[in-house]
C-alpha positions in Angstrom: 36.6 -19.1 -112.0 37.7 -22.3 -113.6 36.5 -23.5 -117.0 34.7 -26.8 -117.7 33.6 -28.4 -121.0 32.0 -31.7 -121.8 30.8 -33.5 -124.9 28.9 -36.7 -125.8 28.2 -37.5 -129.4 29.4 -39.1 -132.6 32.8 -37.4 -132.9 36.1 -38.1 -131.1 35.9 -36.2 -127.9 39.6 -35.4 -127.3 40.1 -32.7 -130.0 36.7 -31.1 -129.1 37.5 -31.0 -125.4 41.0 -29.6 -125.9 39.8 -27.0 -128.3 37.1 -26.0 -125.9 39.6 -25.7 -123.1 41.7 -23.3 -125.2 38.6 -21.1 -125.6 38.1 -21.2 -121.8 41.7 -20.7 -120.8 40.9 -17.1 -119.9 39.0 -18.5 -116.9 42.0 -20.1 -115.4 45.3 -21.5 -116.5 47.4 -22.9 -113.7 46.6 -26.6 -114.5 44.3 -28.6 -116.7 42.9 -32.1 -117.2 40.8 -34.3 -119.4 38.9 -37.6 -119.1 37.7 -39.4 -122.2 35.3 -42.4 -121.9 35.1 -45.3 -124.3 32.6 -47.8 -123.0 33.6 -48.7 -119.4 37.1 -47.4 -120.0 38.0 -43.9 -118.9 41.3 -42.4 -119.8 42.3 -39.5 -117.6 45.3 -37.2 -117.8 46.2 -34.0 -115.9 49.1 -31.5 -116.1 50.4 -28.3 -114.5 50.4 -25.1 -116.5 48.5 -24.0 -119.5 46.5 -26.1 -121.9 49.5 -26.5 -124.3 51.2 -28.6 -121.6 48.2 -30.9 -121.4 48.0 -31.1 -125.1 51.7 -32.1 -125.3 51.2 -34.8 -122.7 48.3 -36.5 -124.4 49.4 -36.0 -128.0 50.9 -39.5 -128.3 48.4 -41.3 -126.0 45.5 -43.5 -127.0 42.4 -41.6 -125.8 39.7 -42.8 -128.1 36.2 -42.1 -127.1 33.2 -40.1 -128.1 32.4 -38.5 -124.7 34.4 -36.9 -122.0 34.9 -33.9 -119.7 37.7 -31.4 -119.3 38.8 -28.6 -117.0 41.2 -25.6 -116.9 41.9 -24.4 -113.3 42.2 -21.2 -111.4 43.3 -22.4 -108.0 41.2 -21.8 -104.9 42.0 -24.8 -102.7 45.5 -26.1 -103.0 48.5 -25.1 -105.1 48.8 -25.6 -108.8 49.9 -29.2 -109.0 49.0 -32.3 -110.9 47.3 -34.0 -107.9 45.1 -30.8 -107.4 44.2 -30.6 -111.1 40.8 -31.8 -112.3 39.2 -34.2 -113.1 38.9 -35.6 -109.6 37.8 -39.2 -108.8 36.2 -41.1 -106.0 38.1 -43.8 -104.1 37.3 -46.5 -106.6 38.1 -44.3 -109.6 34.7 -44.9 -111.1 33.4 -41.3 -110.8 35.2 -38.5 -112.7 34.2 -34.9 -112.0 35.2 -31.4 -113.1 34.0 -28.4 -111.0 33.9 -24.6 -111.2 33.1 -22.9 -107.9 33.7 -23.4 -104.2 32.2 -25.9 -101.8 32.0 -23.9 -98.6 31.4 -26.9 -96.2 34.0 -29.1 -97.8 36.1 -29.3 -94.6 33.2 -30.7 -92.6 32.3 -33.1 -95.4 35.9 -34.2 -95.8 36.3 -35.1 -92.1 33.0 -37.0 -92.2 34.0 -39.0 -95.4 37.5 -39.7 -93.9 35.8 -41.2 -90.8 33.9 -43.4 -93.2 37.1 -44.7 -94.8 37.5 -42.4 -97.8 41.1 -41.6 -98.8 41.8 -38.2 -100.2 44.6 -37.5 -102.7 44.3 -33.7 -103.3 43.9 -30.5 -101.3 40.9 -29.4 -103.2 37.2 -29.0 -102.2 36.2 -30.7 -105.5 37.3 -34.2 -104.4 34.6 -34.2 -101.8 32.0 -34.1 -104.6 33.6 -37.1 -106.3 33.5 -39.2 -103.2 29.9 -38.1 -102.4 28.7 -39.0 -105.9 30.5 -42.4 -105.7 28.9 -43.2 -102.4 25.4 -42.2 -103.5 25.6 -44.0 -106.9 23.2 -46.9 -107.2 22.9 -47.2 -111.0 21.3 -43.7 -111.5 24.0 -41.1 -112.0 21.6 -38.1 -112.1 20.1 -39.3 -108.8 23.6 -39.6 -107.2 24.4 -36.1 -108.3 21.1 -34.8 -107.0 21.7 -36.4 -103.6 25.2 -34.9 -103.5 23.8 -31.4 -104.3 21.5 -31.6 -101.3 24.6 -32.1 -99.0 26.9 -29.4 -100.2 26.9 -25.6 -99.6 28.5 -23.2 -101.9 28.7 -22.7 -105.7 29.3 -25.1 -108.5 29.1 -25.9 -112.1 29.9 -29.6 -112.5 30.1 -32.3 -115.1 30.2 -35.9 -114.0 30.8 -39.3 -115.8 30.9 -42.8 -114.4 32.5 -46.0 -115.7 29.2 -47.9 -115.2 27.2 -45.4 -117.3 28.9 -45.0 -120.6 27.2 -42.6 -123.0 25.9 -40.3 -120.3 27.1 -37.1 -118.8 25.4 -35.4 -115.9 25.9 -31.6 -115.4 24.5 -29.4 -112.7 24.9 -25.8 -111.5 24.4 -23.6 -108.5 25.8 -20.1 -108.7 28.4 -20.9 -111.4 27.6 -20.6 -115.1 26.8 -23.7 -117.2 25.5 -23.7 -120.8 24.2 -26.7 -122.7 24.9 -26.8 -126.5 22.8 -28.8 -128.9 23.8 -30.2 -132.3 23.0 -33.1 -134.6 26.4 -34.6 -133.8 26.1 -34.6 -130.1 25.6 -32.4 -127.0 27.9 -30.1 -125.1 28.0 -28.4 -121.7 30.5 -25.7 -120.8 31.1 -22.7 -118.6 30.9 -20.4 -121.6 29.4 -20.7 -125.1 32.9 -19.9 -126.6 33.9 -23.5 -125.8 31.3 -24.9 -128.3 30.3 -22.2 -130.7 32.5 -23.7 -133.3 30.1 -26.7 -133.4 26.7 -25.2 -132.5 25.0 -21.9 -131.8 21.9 -23.5 -130.2 22.1 -23.3 -126.5 20.2 -23.6 -123.2 21.3 -21.9 -120.1 21.0 -24.0 -117.0 19.6 -22.1 -113.9 20.5 -22.6 -110.3 19.8 -26.0 -108.7 19.2 -27.6 -112.1 20.7 -30.7 -113.6 20.9 -32.0 -117.1 21.6 -35.5 -118.4 23.3 -35.5 -121.8 23.4 -38.3 -124.3 24.5 -38.1 -127.9 20.9 -38.0 -129.2 18.9 -36.6 -126.3 19.0 -34.6 -123.1 16.8 -34.1 -120.0 16.8 -31.0 -117.8 15.4 -31.4 -114.3 15.3 -29.6 -110.9 17.1 -30.7 -107.8 13.8 -32.4 -106.9 13.8 -34.5 -110.1 11.0 -32.4 -111.7 11.4 -32.2 -115.5 11.9 -28.8 -117.1 11.1 -27.6 -120.6 13.1 -24.6 -121.7 13.3 -22.8 -125.0 16.5 -23.0 -127.1 18.4 -19.7 -127.6 20.6 -18.8 -130.6 24.1 -17.4 -129.9 24.6 -14.1 -131.8 28.3 -14.4 -132.4 30.5 -16.8 -134.4 33.6 -18.9 -133.7 35.9 -16.5 -135.6 34.8 -13.7 -133.2 36.9 -15.6 -130.5 40.0 -15.9 -132.8 43.0 -13.6 -132.9 42.5 -12.8 -136.6 46.1 -11.6 -137.1 46.6 -9.8 -133.8 49.3 -11.0 -131.5 47.1 -10.8 -128.4 43.4 -10.7 -127.7 43.9 -7.5 -125.6 45.2 -5.6 -128.6 42.5 -7.0 -130.9 39.8 -6.0 -128.4 41.3 -2.5 -128.0 41.0 -2.1 -131.8 37.5 -3.5 -131.8 36.2 -0.6 -129.7 35.0 1.6 -132.6 32.7 -1.2 -133.6 31.7 -2.2 -130.0 30.9 1.4 -129.0 28.8 1.6 -132.2 27.1 -1.7 -131.3 26.2 -0.3 -127.9 24.4 2.5 -129.7 23.1 0.7 -132.7 19.3 1.0 -133.1 19.2 3.0 -129.9 19.6 6.6 -131.0 16.7 8.9 -132.1 18.3 12.2 -133.2 15.1 13.9 -134.0 13.8 13.5 -130.5 17.2 13.7 -128.7 16.1 10.5 -126.8 17.7 7.1 -126.8 15.5 4.0 -127.3 16.3 1.3 -124.8 13.8 -1.5 -125.2 15.3 -3.7 -122.5 14.1 -1.4 -119.7 10.5 -1.3 -121.0 9.2 -3.6 -118.2 10.2 -1.1 -115.5 10.1 2.2 -117.4 7.1 3.8 -115.7 8.7 3.1 -112.3 12.2 4.1 -113.5 11.0 7.5 -114.6 10.1 8.2 -110.9 13.4 7.0 -109.6 15.4 9.6 -107.6 17.9 7.2 -106.0 20.2 5.0 -108.1 22.9 2.6 -106.8 25.4 1.1 -109.3 27.1 -2.1 -108.0 30.1 -3.7 -109.7 33.6 -5.0 -109.3 37.0 -4.2 -110.8 36.9 -2.4 -114.2 33.1 -2.4 -114.1 33.2 -0.5 -110.9 35.2 2.2 -112.5 32.7 2.4 -115.4 30.0 2.8 -112.8 32.1 5.6 -111.2 32.1 7.5 -114.5 28.4 6.8 -114.7 27.7 8.5 -111.4 29.2 11.8 -112.8 27.2 11.5 -116.0 23.9 10.8 -114.2 24.5 13.8 -111.9 25.1 16.0 -114.9 22.2 14.9 -117.0 19.6 14.0 -114.4 18.3 15.0 -111.0 18.9 11.5 -109.6 21.1 10.9 -106.5 23.6 8.2 -107.5 25.9 6.0 -105.4 28.5 3.6 -106.7 29.4 0.6 -104.6 32.0 -2.1 -104.7 29.8 -5.2 -104.9 31.9 -7.2 -102.5 31.3 -4.7 -99.7 27.8 -3.6 -100.6 25.8 -6.5 -99.0 27.7 -6.2 -95.7 26.4 -2.7 -95.1 23.2 -1.8 -93.4 21.1 -1.0 -96.4 18.3 1.4 -96.2 16.8 2.4 -99.6 14.4 5.3 -100.2 11.2 4.3 -102.0 11.6 3.4 -105.7 15.4 2.9 -105.5 16.9 1.1 -108.5 20.1 -1.0 -108.5 22.2 -1.2 -111.7 24.4 -4.3 -111.7 27.4 -4.0 -114.1 29.2 -7.1 -115.2 30.7 -8.3 -118.4 30.0 -12.0 -117.8 26.8 -11.5 -115.9 28.1 -14.2 -113.5 30.3 -12.1 -111.1 29.6 -13.7 -107.7 29.9 -10.6 -105.6 27.7 -8.6 -107.9 25.1 -11.4 -107.9 25.2 -11.5 -104.1 24.8 -7.7 -103.9 21.7 -7.6 -106.1 20.1 -10.5 -104.2 20.6 -8.6 -100.9 19.3 -5.4 -102.5 16.2 -7.2 -103.7 15.5 -8.5 -100.1 15.6 -4.8 -99.0 13.0 -3.8 -101.6 15.2 -2.3 -104.4 14.4 -2.7 -108.1 17.0 -4.4 -110.2 18.5 -3.5 -113.6 21.4 -5.3 -115.3 24.0 -4.2 -117.9 25.7 -7.3 -119.1 27.4 -8.7 -122.2 26.3 -12.3 -122.0 22.8 -13.2 -123.0 21.1 -15.6 -120.6 23.6 -15.0 -117.8 22.6 -15.1 -114.1 22.4 -11.3 -113.7 20.3 -11.0 -116.8 17.9 -13.5 -115.3 17.8 -12.2 -111.8 17.2 -8.5 -112.7 13.8 -7.2 -113.8 15.1 -5.5 -116.9 18.4 -4.5 -118.5 20.5 -3.6 -121.4 22.9 -5.9 -123.3 26.3 -4.7 -124.5 26.2 -6.8 -127.8 30.0 -6.5 -127.8 30.8 -10.1 -128.7 33.2 -12.2 -126.7 35.9 -10.5 -124.7 38.7 -13.1 -124.3 41.5 -11.0 -122.8 41.4 -11.1 -119.0 42.0 -7.4 -118.8 38.7 -5.8 -119.9 38.9 -3.1 -122.6 36.1 -3.1 -125.1 33.5 -3.9 -122.5 34.5 -1.0 -120.4 33.9 1.5 -123.2 30.7 -0.3 -124.1 29.5 0.0 -120.5 30.3 3.7 -120.4 28.3 4.2 -123.6 25.2 2.4 -122.3 25.4 4.2 -119.0 25.4 7.5 -120.9 22.5 6.4 -123.0 20.5 5.5 -119.9 21.4 8.8 -118.2 20.4 10.7 -121.3 17.1 8.9 -121.6 16.2 9.7 -118.0 17.5 13.3 -118.3 15.3 13.9 -121.3 12.3 12.9 -119.2 13.4 15.4 -116.6 14.9 18.8 -117.3 17.2 18.1 -120.3 16.2 20.0 -123.4 15.7 18.7 -126.9 18.7 20.7 -128.0 20.9 19.2 -125.3 19.7 15.7 -126.1 20.3 16.1 -129.8 23.8 17.6 -129.1 24.6 14.5 -127.0 23.5 12.1 -129.6 25.5 13.8 -132.3 28.6 13.6 -130.1 27.9 10.0 -129.4 27.7 9.2 -133.1 31.2 10.7 -133.6 32.8 8.5 -131.0 33.7 5.4 -133.2 35.6 7.5 -135.7 37.3 9.4 -132.9 38.4 6.2 -131.3 39.9 5.2 -134.7 41.8 8.4 -134.8 43.3 7.7 -131.4 44.2 4.2 -132.5 46.1 5.7 -135.4 48.6 7.1 -132.8 49.5 3.5 -131.7 53.1 3.8 -132.8 53.5 7.1 -130.9 52.0 5.5 -127.8 54.3 2.5 -128.2 57.3 4.8 -128.3 56.2 6.4 -125.0 55.9 2.9 -123.5 59.4 2.1 -124.8 60.8 5.1 -122.9 59.1 4.4 -119.6 58.3 0.6 -119.4 61.2 -0.1 -117.0 59.9 2.4 -114.4 58.6 0.3 -111.5 56.0 2.8 -110.2 53.5 5.0 -112.1 50.9 7.5 -111.1 47.6 8.3 -112.9 45.7 11.5 -112.2 42.4 12.8 -113.3 39.5 15.0 -112.1 35.7 14.7 -112.2 34.7 12.5 -115.2 38.3 11.5 -115.7 39.1 10.6 -112.1 37.8 7.0 -112.6 39.8 6.8 -115.9 42.9 7.4 -113.8 42.0 4.5 -111.6 41.1 2.3 -114.6 44.4 3.3 -116.4 46.4 2.3 -113.3 44.5 -1.0 -113.0 45.2 -1.9 -116.6 48.9 -1.3 -116.2 49.0 -3.4 -113.0 47.0 -6.2 -114.5 49.0 -6.9 -117.6 52.5 -5.5 -117.0 52.8 -6.1 -113.2 54.1 -2.5 -112.8 52.9 -0.9 -109.6 50.5 1.9 -110.5 48.1 4.1 -108.5 45.1 6.1 -109.8 44.2 9.2 -107.9 41.9 12.2 -107.9 44.4 14.9 -108.9 43.4 17.1 -106.0 44.4 14.4 -103.5 48.0 14.1 -104.8 49.4 16.7 -102.5 47.8 14.9 -99.5 50.3 12.0 -99.7 51.2 10.6 -103.1 53.4 13.6 -104.0 55.9 12.2 -101.6 56.6 9.4 -104.1 57.4 11.7 -107.0 60.9 11.2 -108.4 62.4 11.4 -111.9 61.9 7.6 -112.1 58.1 7.8 -111.5 56.1 8.8 -114.6 52.6 10.4 -114.1 49.9 10.0 -116.7 47.7 13.1 -116.4 44.3 13.0 -118.1 43.4 16.6 -118.8 41.2 17.3 -121.8 40.3 21.0 -122.3 37.3 21.0 -119.9 36.4 23.0 -116.8 39.0 21.0 -114.8 41.8 21.8 -117.2 43.4 24.7 -115.3 43.3 22.8 -112.0 45.0 19.8 -113.7 47.7 22.1 -115.0 48.4 23.2 -111.5 48.8 19.6 -110.4 51.2 18.9 -113.2 53.3 21.9 -112.2 53.6 20.4 -108.7 54.9 17.2 -110.3 57.3 19.0 -112.6 58.8 21.0 -109.8 59.8 17.7 -108.3 61.3 16.5 -111.6 58.6 13.9 -112.2 58.1 13.0 -115.9 54.5 13.7 -117.2 52.6 11.9 -119.9 49.6 14.1 -120.8 46.4 12.9 -122.4 44.7 16.0 -123.7 42.5 17.5 -126.4 44.1 17.7 -129.8 45.4 21.1 -130.8 46.4 21.9 -127.3 49.8 23.6 -128.0 50.5 24.9 -124.5 50.6 21.5 -122.9 54.1 20.8 -124.3 55.5 23.4 -121.9 54.7 21.3 -118.9 54.4 17.7 -120.2 57.2 15.5 -121.4 55.0 13.4 -123.6 51.6 14.3 -125.2 48.9 12.0 -126.5 46.0 13.8 -128.2 42.3 12.8 -128.2 39.6 14.5 -130.4 37.4 17.1 -128.8 34.0 16.0 -127.5 31.5 16.8 -124.7 33.1 16.8 -121.3 31.2 13.7 -120.1 32.2 11.7 -123.2 35.9 12.3 -122.7 36.3 9.2 -120.6 35.5 6.9 -123.6 38.3 8.5 -125.6 40.8 9.1 -122.8 40.8 5.5 -121.6 42.0 4.2 -125.0 45.6 5.6 -124.7 45.7 4.2 -121.2 44.8 0.8 -122.5 47.5 1.0 -125.2 50.1 2.2 -122.8 49.4 -0.8 -120.6 49.5 -3.2 -123.5 52.8 -1.9 -125.0 54.5 -1.8 -121.6 53.4 -5.4 -120.9 54.5 -6.5 -124.4 57.9 -4.9 -124.0 58.3 -6.7 -120.6 57.4 -10.0 -122.3 54.3 -10.5 -120.1 51.6 -13.1 -120.8 49.2 -10.3 -121.7 46.0 -12.3 -122.2 46.5 -14.5 -119.2 48.1 -12.3 -116.5 49.4 -14.2 -113.4 46.9 -14.9 -110.6 44.0 -13.5 -112.6 41.0 -15.0 -114.3 38.3 -13.4 -116.5 35.1 -14.4 -114.9 35.2 -14.1 -111.1 32.5 -16.6 -110.1 33.7 -17.0 -106.5 33.5 -14.5 -103.6 
């Protein structure tokens, strides 16, 4: 979950590396470091805290050089401290390495190396890699890295430089993302294209157990067995300005406001009103088998899991398919027994989520077919699944996911509609759904126009230390997602519950100091939700209602009302989640939290 970036070329490396780290800071931000090479001289500096602290430290230092490596850390082994920050070195301080991932057998290797006389200066697993490369080095850095890879277990994306090999960077991956960037002024490698898209949009995604040797005017990709690889170059769809704030105070707010466009992008070119059928070209390779599917399992983590939970209700409404939704980190430890022609849908923004990757690999062993819904082209999940659908939502920088969640919901609805139309769903129902989908972007804009009203509600309740979110049916997962958003960015304790479960325990917590966010559009669950609100009001709990616009009666039971435009019941979650996102954002802002980089969190969870 750390971020690495490297560069070798004609330009000064330091500003390129620091700029790249700033774009990767969402991946970890408890410490950072940089190593710049100029001939046999390597200048290395590390600091605790965010990238700005490293930038201050090196601002007056001489760090000339046209190649180097850099790292921003999310701690796994050892506290956030300067001696645990990357880059790490071997005993002779000739090898410098940055690493994203976890070395699972590092304790065994460390004891072995200590017996051989190696001294360790950090608590990290990464330092083992530096010592191993140093021991294996015999003039060929790629071969030293290759031999090191054969000894380690776990996941890694690494970049390595050596004092005796100026002008050359060796990068390798197993389980952690690593992308090579190509330009006329040098070559890059990073955990994410955002670190280099300012300089190039020409990239190659390394695959597991592959290495690349980068020089300023050439590169070579090879396998762990030293077999050369030829791979086509891909063009990144988005631009550097897509990863800039563009006048917003935080990426989270910017990405909330981008949702009209990202929901539209999820549908763009995929709607056929006349036939009432979406067009999803990405699933063409498995379409004939998918039409026969009667058992579907959605696997995901965090916010994506809640998107999958909404998806289950939608599939059950629009199709005859039995659907399960599984937390990916638990899925592969179950005894899996799939009916014939079972499909797994892996949901992940990054396409690199370690638990989700492990889940689909286990499902594949058991004979399931694999689909992916991801935002990052060329990511691991997109390669390991047979077919899939891209979000096309552009980069999401804020750690707390917003626009990807609504994009995932949109795509799940499109897929359910497509399958439903090939079952019992009529042309009339299909066309009605497509018309309602087409209205969503403008309806989201209408909700965003209430931002000042929602901010005023946050002002009133942001000092409350406990919140409850309630919903039923399609909106039950939105209650859980709303609570998660509030927890993530404001550090307020919040719980999301199925409203019918409230009286089975959580009602004991209701006090005048505990607000409840009730999600109750005017659907078939509305009257039951009103009964739940009455139970809260009788115990003097304040209620914030998210309901369909024009609902006059809700003011009799709710203290605050946020309106959403009317739509089909299974589309309500896409609208209802937007006020929850804004509430979380404004509460966090009023509490002066670091909204885009919440404590202890990182964006792309590439460790189990």
